[in-house]
N, C-alpha and C positions, 0 to 999 in steps of 0.2 A: 504494500500500500504506500509506504513512505520512502522506501529505499533503505540502504544499509548504513548510511553515514550518521553517526550518533549526533553530531552537532547540528546537522541539517534537520534531523528529526526533532530534536529539542527546540530548534529555532522555530519550527512550525507551531509548536505549543506556545512559545513565547509570543510570537506574532499574532496568533489567533486570540490569545488572552488580552494582549494590548489593544487590538482592534475592538474587541467586545467592550472593554472598559472605556474606550474613547468614543464608542458609538459609530465606528466606521462600518461600512458595508462588508459583510463576510461572504466568502464563497461557501458553497455547501459543506465541503470538508472542514473549513475553518469554523463554521457554525457548529458542527458536530464536536469538534475538539473543544471549542469554547464552552459548550454545554456540559461536557464531561468535566472540564476544569471547574466550572461553576458548582458542580456537585461536591467538590473537594476543597473547601476553604482552608484546610490544613496545608495545602500546597501553594496557596496564593502568594505568600511572602517570598518563597523561593522563586516563583515565576516572575516576580518583580525585580529580582536581582540577576540580570542577564548573565554576567560573567560567572557568577557562582553556579547558576543553573546549568550553564554549558560545561563547566569544568568539573563539577562534583562527581566523584565516583562513589557509588552507594555500595557499602560493604555488608552483605547479609550476615557474614560471620561476626559483625559488630552490632547486629540487631537493626541495621538500617534497611528499609525497603526503598525500592526505586520508584519514585512517583510517576516517572515517565512510562515505566513498564506497567504499572498499575492502571494508569489512564489508557494506555495502549490496549490493554486487555478489555477494558470497557468498550473501546471503539471496535475491537475485533468482535466482541459479542454483538454489538449493534449491527455490524455487517452480516454476521451469521443470521441474525433474526430477519434482516431485510431480504436475504436471499434464501432463507430456510435451508442453509447448508451447514452441517449435514442435514439431510431431509429428516424432519421431525424435531429439530431443535426449537423451532418456534412453539410447537405444542408443549414441549417440555418446559420452556420458559413460562408459558401461560400457566402451567400447573404450579410452577414455583411462585408465580405472582399470587395465585390463590392461597398457597401455603404461607408465604411471608407477608403478603399484602403490600409489598414495596418493590418496585422495579430495581432500585439500586441494591437492595439486599439480595434480590434474586440474582442479579449480576455477580455480586460478591460470592455467592454460593457456587455459581457456575465457574468462577475464576479458579477455584480449587481444582476442578476437573480439567479446565483448559491448561492451567499451569502444569499439571501432571502430564497431560498429553504432549505438551511442548517439550518438557524435560525428557520424557521417554523418547521422543522423536530425535532429540539432539543426541542422547546417549547412543541411539541405534543408527545415527546418521541416515535417517529416513524421514519421510513425511509423517505428520501426525496421523494416528489411527482414528479416523473420524467415527467409526462404529463404536470403538471403545470409549471415546469421548462422549458420544451420545448416551451410551449405556450408563456412564458415570453420572451424567446430568439427570437422566431419568430416575436413577436410584435416589436422588435427593428429594424426590416428591413425597 
């Protein structure tokens, strides 16, 4: 979706958030990014410090989570829902909405499965197993 350059990816978040805050016209992808950023006030201060946001390495072993990865997973889930890929993910998300009553929480639940699928794919040097990912999400219902 965004490419592989970390700084370029992060810059897209910074630009989208800046544009939203200043009331500028947003392209559809920028609007989606800004909406996701808006759901995460805990990241706003970082996104307003351009140099720090671009340079920071987030170290999981030190208990740090990567806000760009987190927000990227939200966007990936939105794209999955828009295309219903893997087939059935939209229905599984609807079931989670019924269970949790909140789309943001449903996304967070799905992120556990998505993160696992991405990690396993990376370990196996393969594409994510969509069927396994879907089964994981369906098991959350």
